[in-house]
Each structure stands twice: as C-alpha cells, then as structure tokens.
N, C-alpha and C positions, 0 to 999 in steps of 0.2 A: 504494500500500500504506500503510495506517495504522500507522506505527511505534509510536505510542502504544498502540494496541490490542494489537499484538504484544508489547510490553513488559509490558502488564498480564497477558497470558496466561502469560508466563514467571514474573512476580513472584508470581502466585497459587500456583503449585506450590512456589516457594522459600519463601514465607511459611507454607505448610502443613508445612514441615519435611521435604518429600519429596525435596529436592535442595539441595545447597549453593549451586550456581549453574549458569547455563546461558547459552549464546550462540548466536545464529542470524544468518546472513548470507544475504540473498536477492539474486539478480541476475535482473532481468526486463526484457527488451527494452531493454538498454543502460543501465539504472539499477540502483544497488545500494541496499539498505536493510538496517539491522542493528538488533538489540536485544540488550541484555545485562542480566542480573539476578543478584543474589546475589553470592557470594564465591568467589574462587579459593582463598582460604585464610582460613577464619573466625577461627582463633585469632590470626593476625597482622593481622587486619582489612585484608586485601588484596582489593579488589573485583575482580569479573570485568571483564576488559578485552578490547578487540577483538583484541589480539595475544597473549592468553593461549595457552599451549602445552598441548595435551592429548595423552594417549596415545589413539590412535584405533582400536586393536584391529583388527577385521576390515575396517575401511575401508581398511586396507593392501592388501587383496586386489586390488581393481580396479587399483591402481597397478602392482603386480607383473604383472598380466595385460596391461596396456598395454606394459610393457617386453618381455614375451614376444612380443607381436604385432609389435613393432618388429623383432624378429629374424625373424619370418615375412616381413615386408615386404622385408627385406634378403636373403631366400633362405638364411638361416643355419639355419633349421629349417622343417619343414612340419607343419601341424596333424595330418595323418594319419600322421606318422612315429613309429615306436616310440621311446620315450625311451631304450631300451637302447643306441642308437648313442652317446649322451652318457653314459649311466649303465648300463654292462654289468651292474651289480649286479642290475638288474631284468629280465634276459634270461629267466629261468625263475621264474615265480611260482606259488605255491599259493593256493588259495581255501578258506576254511572251508566245511565241509558245512552247518553251521548258524551263523548270526551269533553266537550265544551259546554255541557248542559248544567242546569241547576244542581246543587249538591243534594237536594231532597228528592230528585228523580233518579231512583236507583232500582236495581234488581238484586236478588240474592246471588252470591258467588256460587258458581257451579261446583267448585271443590275448594279444598283448603290450599293455602300456599305451602309449598315444600322448600326444603333447602336447595334443591336443584333449581327451583324457580328463582331463588335469590341469586344464585351463581350465574344464571343465564339472563337475568333481567326479564324473566317472563312472569313475574309475580303480580303484575298489574299496578305496581308502585311506579311513580314517575318523579321528575323534578318539577319544581314550580316555575323556574325561570323560562323554559322554552315555550310556555303556554301563556295565552292571555284569556283566562277563563276563571270562573268561580273557584275551581280546584286550585289553580295557580295561586290565587290570593290566599286561600286557606292554608296552603303549604307554607307560604311565607309567614303568615300570622301565627300558625301553630308550632312550627318547628324551629324558628330562629334562623341563624346563619347557616349557609350550606357547608361551611368549613369549620368555623368555630361558633358553636351554638351555646347560648347561656342556659338552655333547657337541660336539666340533668338526664342521664341516660334512661332510667326507668320511666320518667315522665315523658321523655321524647318518644319512647316506644309506645306508650299509652296514647299519646296525642296522634301519632301516625296511624294507629289502629282505628281511631275514631273517624278518620277520613275515608271516603269511598275510594275504591280502586278506579283507575282510568280504563282498565280492560279486564276481562276474565283471566284468572290465573291460568297460565299455560297457553294463552291464545296468541301472543305476539311478544316481541322484545320491546319493552318501553324503558329506555335508559333512564335511570333515576336512583332513588334512595334505597334500592335493594341491597347494595353493598354496605351502606351505612348501617342498615338494620342487621345485616349479617355480622358485621363487626361487633355490634352491641350484644348480639346473641352469643357470639363466641365468648365475650367477656362474662356474660351471665353464666354460661356453662362452666367456665373455668373458675368462677368466683374471684376474679381479679380484673383490673382495668385492662383495656385492650392494649395499651402501651406496654404493660407488664407481660401480657401474653405474647405479643410479637417480639419483645426483647428476648424472652426466655426461649421461645420456639424457633425464631428465625434470625434475629439480628446478632445475638451473641454467638450461636453456633457458626454462622457464616462470617463473623468478624465485621459486621456492618456497624462500625463504631459511631458513625455520624448520622444515623437514620433514627428519627424520633418525631413525635408530635410537638415537641417543645425544644427549642434550642437553648441550652444553658448559656449564661452570660459569658463564660470564657471562650465560647465558640462563635459568638455573634459577630465579631469582626470579619469572620469568613463568609457571612451570608451575602448572597446576591441581593442588592437593593431592588426595590420594585420600580420598574419603568413602564410607562404607558405612552399615550399620545394625546395631544390636544385635537380639537376638531379640524385643524388644518393638517393633521398627520405628523406634527413635529414631536420628536421624542421628548419626554418629560418625566421627571421623577414623580411618583404618586404614592400617597400614604395608604390608600385603600384600593381594593378591587372587588367589585360586587358587594360593597358594604363591609368587607373584611379588612382589618389592619394586617397587611401581608407580612410585615416584618416583626410582628409581635403576637404572642398568644398569652392570655392570662394564665399564670402558672397554676392557679387554683381551679381552673376550669375542669369540670368532670367529664363533659362530653368530648369524645374523641372520634373523629370521622375516619372510619375504615375505608371510605371511598376516596377522600380527597385531602386528608389532613397532614400527611407526612412531609418532612424535610429530608433531603438525602444528597448524596454526592455521586459523581461519576463512578468512582471505584466501588462504592457500596452497592449501587444499583446493578453494576455489572456482575458482582458476585451473585446477586439474586437471579439475574438473567441467565447465568450459566447453569442454573438448575435445569433449564430447558434443552441444554446440550448434553446433560449427564444423566438423563433418565431419572431426575429427582435427586441427584447427588452432586455435590460440589467439593472437590478436594477431599474426598473420603467422608464427607458429612452428608448423610442421607436424611432428607426431610420427607420425601414422598416415595411410595412404592412406584416402580417403573410403570405398572399398569394404570395407576392413578394419574401419574403425570401424563401418560399418553392420552387418557380420556380427557384431561384438562385441555390438551392441545388438539382435540378432535371436535369438529363442528357438532353441536347439540341441537341446532335448530332444524325443524322440518322445512321443506320447500315453501309451504304455506306460511309458516312463521317468518321465514326470511323475507318473503314478499310483503308481509304485513308489518314488519318491525319498523319502529320509528326511532330515529336518533337525531335529536335536535331539529325536528321538522323534516328530516330526510329519510330515505330508505336505502341505506348504503349496503345492506346485506342481500339485496335482491338478486345480484348477479356476482358470481365468482368469489364470494367472500362469506364466511360463516363465523359463528361465535361458539367457542368452547366453554369451559368453566372459568370465566373471568378474563379471557383473552380473545382477541380477534384472530381468525385463522384464514390463510389464503387457500382457496379451493382451486382456482384457476388463475394462472399468472397473467397479469396485464401490466406491461411495463409503463403504461401511461397513468396508472392509478397507484398512489403512494401506499394504499392499503393492500395492494395486490402485486406489488413489484417483485416480491421474493418468490422462491420456488414454492409449489404446493406444500403445505405443512408449516410454512413460516408463520410465526405468531408475533403479535405486536399490540401496543395500546398507547395512545397519546395522553398528554396532560394539558389542561387548558392554558397553562402559562407558557406553552411553547416547548414542552418536553416530549420525548419520543424514545421508545426502546423497541428493539426488534431482534428476533432470534430465527435464523434459518438453519435448521439441523442438517439439511442436505449438503451445505458447504461448511458446516461447523463454524458459523459466524454469529456473533452477538455484538450489538452496539447500542450505545446510550447517547442521547443528545439532550442537553439541558440548557435552558435560557429562562429569563424572567421577562415575559412579554405580556403586559397587562392591557390588552385590547378587548373590549366587550363585544357582544354579538352585534349591537347596533353600529359600532364603529367598523367592524369587519364587513358588514353589509355595504358600507361605503368604501370598501377596499383600504381601510385604515388599519394598520397593524398586522396585515397578512404576510408581510415579508418573511416572518419566521417560518411560516409553513412552506413557502417557496424554498427557503434555505434547507429545511429538512428534506424536501424532495431532492434538492441538489446534492446534499450529502449522501442520501440513499442511492442516488444514481451513481455517484463516484465510487461508493463501496461496492455496488453490484457489478460495476464495470472493471474494478481493479483485478 
C-alpha cells in the first residue's frame, strides 16, 4: 500500500476546507499502514495523531452486538427468545396503523420482539430524528438525547415500551433504538453498567485501552475537537451536534448508549475489526465461536424485508446488500457503491460523525477511518459537509485498488 498516496488523498479534502482532519489505519495480510492529515484541534494547533480519540457514533453498534452474541454463546439468551423475559415492559406492544399517523391509532403487535429483532433492527423501534410525525416528537420528548440521555436506564426502557412501534416486529428493518435497548438489556442481564460489561468482555481482553463512554481528564487533550459548518459551508468549531455536547459527557450520567455512545481510536477499533478476520478470535483471544461470528456476518434479512427496510428515509438494502447481526454485508459487488465495493462477504458500518470501518475476509483486509464531521441531515441535503463521505469513498477505492 502506498502510504504517501493515501496521505495525499486525505490532505486534498483537508486542504479544501471540507474537514478539519482525518485518520485511517489499514491492516492487510499481517501488515499495518496508516495516514493522518489535518488537525484534531485547529485553534490550538494540535495535529491529528494516531492515538487521537474520536466519538465514533454508530460504530458503537457492532461492539454492543458482539457483547450480545457472547451471551448467546454462553446460553444466557437465545436469538429467537422474546426480550420480554428480560424486559417485561415489552410483553404487550402496539403498532401504529400508519408510520406517520396519530399515536392513538394502533393495532396489536402480531408477536413479541426477540433478541434477533434487536440485532437486525426488525423490532419495529425507530429513531425520532429521521421522521416528522407524532412518533418522532414522542421519541424526543420521552427518551432525551440520542447519545447522552438524562433519563436513567430502567426509566428509559419503560418510556420506550410505552410508545407504539412504527412497524410489526419482524416485518422490515427500521434503523433506530434497537441497539440502545439491546445494550441496556445486556447491562440488566449482567447486573452491571454497560460500560463495565464491555470493558470486562471486550475492551480489556483485546487491549482497547482508549475505548469508553467517558473520556477521563488525563486523556482529553487527545480528543478530536468537534467541527461542523456554517450555512455557507465554511468549517467551524461547534460545541454541540444534534443537541449533544460532543466533547463532554457528565461523569455521573447513568444512561449509556450501546448504539452511538463510545469514544475510540484507530488502533483500538482495528483490534475489534480483526475479530472478523479471525473467526471471532484476535491474537489468541476468542470472544465468539466461529459459527456465531459467521452468522453475524451473514445476511439475516429476507428479500421482502430488504425491499421494505428503511434507513434514514432510504432503502439501501434492496439491491446487492444485506444486514447480518449488527453489520452490513455485501451480497453482490458494485464498485460504484461504497457499501458494496468489497468482495461478497465484506462487512462494514459507518458512524454519523464521519467514521467508517470495513473488513473483507476474502483478501484479509481490515481498515478504520475516523474524523469529526458535524454536519446535520438538513445541511447534507444542501451538499454541506458531505466531503467526508466522498473522502471515505476515495480511501476505499485506493485500498481496493492497491
């Protein structure tokens, strides 16, 4: 791999003012390569470094999914088991007659939500932000922040259960709070906070020393500052994104988002990604049985579910792409589509702040891209802040062609 060329690809986007800084780490057939460009903090002239700590947003989801599958391997839960055994709050659910309809116009759920539903986002739960509906408003009012919520875990579970589902369990993939709920149920099963469970089960065994829901004061100088854009598309530092103070989390906060809450680094996340090259094992540390890991990396959606599945208002799984247990899976390669550029069997998942990771078992490649890019959906609709996604595609193209 030509690291100089990879650096030039990163630097071009930074020089164009579309990103404060970016970092990429590649593992291929036993060798690692990395490239860094720009700044983790422009105002204080702190450059991007290999150990810079980023908020990784939805790149948290695969980690929580692995923790759940470890419980499956231990016989603590079963994929087809209703979650009501652990969360009786969800024993009787209602479903909206229309996704954008009134909250009191519902029908009875045809069956209970299972752990498999949570892992594949087929639970009927959603996120509030992608919708403009009574359910959207209710999500925001009831559940607090998407990343750091002031609502304590058990109360959050109860409030979520009181809201109707957007679709019948098992009918389609509705990207949303399924993984948040999964994380809180893992914590309930283990009788410990989710951070403690992930530390004991995943972070400590793999040596992921900088991955956590809360960055301690001695590590905060290594964090990437939050950068977004004004309405003219000019890069600017911002304190919040989606109502969340990106650079800070109250230490006493009990809620921990197993979907979007973690901070991490290039090297930490690469250790996790290498699970998908080692049949559930990294450097002699086994987290999952090989058959469990293979199921995680295998599409679980039916053709009808793929056609009907909704992701931020789109249907990206309709052609050539599936979803396993917490990860996207390439079914048919398409070199023009960033989610389908790898060989069949390649898994990946993005993070809203401009993060990406990908593993292609066919050529024994894993790579991680991290940035802090705080453009919201309304800005991206105006083509503001989308440079990071073009950069990820450029990096992906360079890696695939190397």
